[in-house]
C-alpha positions as CSV (number, residue, x, y, z in Angstrom):
1,M,30.2,17.6,24.2
2,A,26.7,16.5,25.2
3,N,24.5,15.1,22.5
4,N,21.4,17.3,22.5
5,N,19.9,15.3,19.6
6,K,19.6,12.0,21.6
7,K,16.6,10.1,20.3
8,S,13.7,9.2,22.5
9,V,12.1,5.8,22.6
10,L,9.1,7.2,20.7
11,D,11.4,8.0,17.8
12,N,11.7,4.3,17.3
13,I,8.0,3.6,17.3
14,E,5.4,4.1,14.6
15,T,3.3,6.7,16.4
16,K,0.7,7.5,13.7
17,P,-1.9,5.0,15.1
18,Y,-1.8,6.9,18.4
19,F,-2.9,10.2,17.0
20,K,-6.6,10.9,16.6
21,K,-9.1,13.7,16.7
22,I,-12.1,12.9,18.9
23,T,-15.3,14.6,20.0
24,T,-16.5,13.2,23.3
25,P,-20.0,12.3,24.3
26,K,-21.8,14.8,26.6
27,G,-20.5,14.8,30.1
28,T,-20.5,16.9,33.3
29,A,-17.7,19.5,33.6
30,R,-15.4,19.0,36.6
31,F,-13.0,21.7,37.8
32,P,-13.0,23.5,34.4
33,A,-10.4,26.2,33.7
34,L,-11.6,27.2,30.2
35,L,-11.8,31.0,30.1
36,E,-8.6,31.8,31.9
37,P,-5.5,29.5,32.4
38,D,-5.0,27.9,35.7
39,M,-1.6,29.1,37.1
40,Q,-1.6,27.0,40.3
41,F,0.8,24.2,39.2
42,S,2.5,25.8,36.2
43,T,4.2,29.2,35.7
44,E,3.0,29.1,32.1
45,G,-0.5,28.2,33.0
46,E,-2.8,25.6,31.5
47,Y,-6.4,25.1,30.4
48,H,-8.1,22.0,31.6
49,T,-11.4,20.3,32.4
50,G,-12.6,16.9,33.4
51,I,-15.9,15.4,32.2
52,V,-17.9,13.0,34.3
53,V,-19.4,10.3,32.2
54,D,-21.1,6.9,32.7
55,P,-18.6,4.1,31.5
56,E,-21.6,1.9,30.6
57,D,-22.8,4.5,28.0
58,P,-22.0,2.9,24.6
59,E,-20.3,6.0,23.2
60,V,-18.2,6.4,26.4
61,S,-17.3,2.7,26.4
62,K,-16.2,2.9,22.8
63,L,-13.9,5.8,23.6
64,I,-12.4,4.2,26.7
65,D,-11.9,0.9,24.9
66,W,-10.0,2.6,22.1
67,L,-7.8,4.6,24.5
68,K,-7.0,1.6,26.7
69,E,-6.1,-0.5,23.7
70,K,-3.7,2.2,22.4
71,I,-2.2,2.9,25.8
72,D,-1.6,-0.8,26.4
73,N,0.0,-1.2,23.0
74,L,2.2,1.8,23.6
75,Y,3.3,0.4,26.9
76,Q,4.3,-2.9,25.2
77,E,6.3,-1.1,22.5
78,V,8.1,1.1,25.0
79,Y,8.8,-1.9,27.3
80,N,10.3,-3.8,24.4
81,L,12.6,-0.9,23.5
82,V,13.9,0.4,26.8
83,P,17.1,-1.0,28.3
84,K,16.7,-4.0,30.6
85,K,17.6,-1.9,33.7
86,D,14.6,0.4,33.0
87,K,12.0,-2.2,32.2
88,N,10.7,-2.6,35.7
89,K,9.7,1.0,36.0
90,V,7.7,1.3,32.8
91,F,4.0,1.7,33.5
92,C,0.8,2.9,31.9
93,H,-1.1,6.0,32.9
94,Y,-4.8,6.3,31.8
95,P,-6.3,9.8,31.4
96,W,-9.4,8.9,33.5
97,E,-10.2,8.0,37.1
98,D,-13.2,6.8,39.1
99,E,-15.5,9.5,40.5
100,Y,-16.3,9.5,44.2
101,D,-19.1,11.3,46.1
102,K,-18.7,13.5,49.1
103,D,-18.6,10.4,51.3
104,D,-15.7,9.0,49.3
105,E,-18.0,6.3,47.8
106,P,-17.6,5.4,44.1
107,T,-20.5,6.8,42.0
108,G,-20.0,4.3,39.2
109,N,-19.0,7.2,36.9
110,I,-15.5,8.1,35.6
111,V,-13.8,11.4,35.1
112,I,-11.9,11.8,31.8
113,K,-9.3,14.6,32.0
114,F,-8.2,17.0,29.2
115,R,-5.6,19.7,29.4
116,S,-3.3,21.9,27.3
117,K,-0.6,24.5,28.0
118,A,-1.8,28.1,27.9
119,E,0.8,28.8,25.2
120,I,3.9,27.3,23.5
121,T,6.9,28.9,21.8
122,K,8.3,27.4,18.6
123,N,11.0,28.9,16.5
124,G,10.8,32.1,18.4
125,K,7.1,32.5,17.9
126,T,4.5,32.2,20.7
127,Y,1.2,30.5,20.1
128,D,-1.9,30.9,22.3
129,L,-3.5,27.5,23.0
130,K,-6.7,28.7,24.6
131,P,-9.5,26.3,23.6
132,A,-12.3,27.4,21.3
133,L,-15.6,27.7,23.1
134,F,-19.0,27.3,21.7
135,D,-22.6,27.2,22.9
136,A,-25.3,24.6,22.3
137,K,-26.1,26.2,18.9
138,R,-22.5,26.1,17.8
139,Q,-22.1,29.8,18.2
140,P,-19.0,31.3,19.9
141,W,-19.4,31.3,23.7
142,D,-20.1,34.6,25.4
143,E,-17.1,34.8,27.5
144,T,-18.7,37.2,30.0
145,N,-20.5,34.1,31.2
146,P,-18.5,31.8,33.5
147,I,-18.4,28.1,32.9
148,Y,-18.7,26.3,36.2
149,G,-18.3,22.7,37.2
150,G,-21.6,20.9,36.8
151,S,-22.2,22.3,33.3
152,T,-23.0,19.8,30.5
153,I,-20.3,19.9,27.9
154,K,-18.6,18.1,25.0
155,V,-14.9,18.2,24.4
156,S,-12.9,18.2,21.1
157,T,-9.6,16.6,21.8
158,S,-6.4,15.4,19.9
159,T,-4.6,12.4,21.3
160,S,-0.9,12.3,21.5
161,P,1.4,9.5,22.8
162,Y,4.1,10.2,25.4
163,Y,6.8,8.4,27.4
164,I,8.7,10.0,30.3
165,P,12.0,8.2,30.8
166,S,12.6,9.7,34.3
167,T,9.5,8.1,35.7
168,G,8.8,5.4,33.3
169,M,5.2,6.6,32.7
170,C,3.7,6.2,29.3
171,G,0.3,7.0,28.0
172,I,-1.8,9.2,25.7
173,K,-2.4,12.9,26.3
174,L,-5.9,14.3,25.7
175,R,-5.2,17.8,24.4
176,L,-7.9,20.3,25.0
177,N,-8.8,21.8,21.6
178,A,-12.4,23.1,22.0
179,V,-15.5,22.8,24.2
180,Q,-19.2,23.0,23.4
181,V,-21.3,24.1,26.4
182,I,-24.6,22.3,26.1
183,S,-26.1,23.7,29.3
184,A,-24.2,26.0,31.7
185,L,-24.7,25.6,35.4
186,N,-25.4,28.7,37.4
187,R,-23.1,28.6,40.5
188,R,-25.9,30.1,42.7
189,T,-27.9,26.8,43.1
190,A,-28.6,25.0,46.3
191,E,-26.8,21.9,45.0
192,A,-23.7,23.9,44.1
193,F,-23.5,25.2,47.6
194,G,-23.6,21.7,49.0
195,F,-27.2,21.7,50.3
196,D,-29.2,18.5,50.4
197,D,-32.9,18.1,49.8
198,E,-34.4,18.3,53.3
199,G,-38.0,18.7,52.3
200,D,-39.5,15.8,54.1
201,D,-40.4,17.7,57.3
202,E,-43.9,19.2,57.1
203,D,-43.2,21.6,60.0
204,E,-40.2,23.3,58.5
205,D,-39.2,26.7,60.1
206,V,-39.0,29.2,57.2
207,A,-37.2,32.4,57.8
208,D,-39.1,35.6,57.0
209,T,-37.1,37.3,54.2
210,S,-39.9,39.5,52.9
211,D,-37.9,42.7,53.8
212,Y,-34.6,41.5,52.6
213,D,-33.4,43.3,49.5
214,G,-30.7,40.8,48.5
215,N,-27.8,43.1,49.4
216,D,-25.6,41.5,52.1
217,G,-23.3,44.6,52.3
218,G,-20.4,42.5,51.1
219,G,-19.7,44.7,48.1
220,D,-18.2,43.3,44.9
221,D,-20.1,40.1,44.2
222,E,-21.9,41.2,41.0
223,D,-20.2,38.6,38.9
224,D,-21.7,35.8,41.0
225,D,-25.2,36.6,39.8
226,V,-24.7,35.8,36.1
227,S,-27.9,34.2,34.8
228,F,-27.8,31.4,32.2
C-alpha cells in the first residue's frame, strides 16, 4: 500500500522564520488580475500582480535583502536534507526579475511578483481567496473601476516557504492578500497605447476633429471610458 503520509523535506525544517506578513513600498502595477481571477494558466484561476520598483530605494532594498537571505537559507537547509542523488538539482527561485523596456533594455527597476489561487478547498469547505482592495484613503475599492497596469499600488503579502521535489526548486511564495490603489491609471492615455512624445516638430499636421462626436460606430466600448 502506498504511503500517502510521506513527509516532505520541509517537515524536517523549522519553517517559522520563513513566514512573515509584509506591506510593500509603493510600486507600479504590472499585469494585474485583481478584480477577476486569471484563468489562462489554471483551471481554478488565480489572482496576481507584479509591482515595478527601484531596487535602490531603501525600503525596497530592505525587503529584497530579507527575502534573499531567507531563500538562500532555505536552499541550504533543503540541500543538506535531500538525498545525495537529488542535491545537484536543488536551486533557488526568487520572486522578482529585472524589468526591460520595449527595446529589451534593462530599466534598472525590478518586478516583484505576487499571486494566490482564486479559491482553495479544505475539509470539504471552499474558501474564496480574492484579495481585499482599498483606495488611497483606505476605503473599499469601487469594483466598477478597473485596475490597470501602470497604476500605483501597495501590496499586503504573506510569505510562505516551498520546495518542489520534482524540479528541485525552492523559494518563498508571496501570497496576494490585499492591495491598496494609491492612484489608478486610466487605460485611455497616450502612453498606455504605446505613443511616444513626438512634440518637437513645430510644423505638426493636426487632424481636424471638430465635427467628430467620439462615436466610432464600434458599439460596446463603454467600459473603456471609466474616469479615475
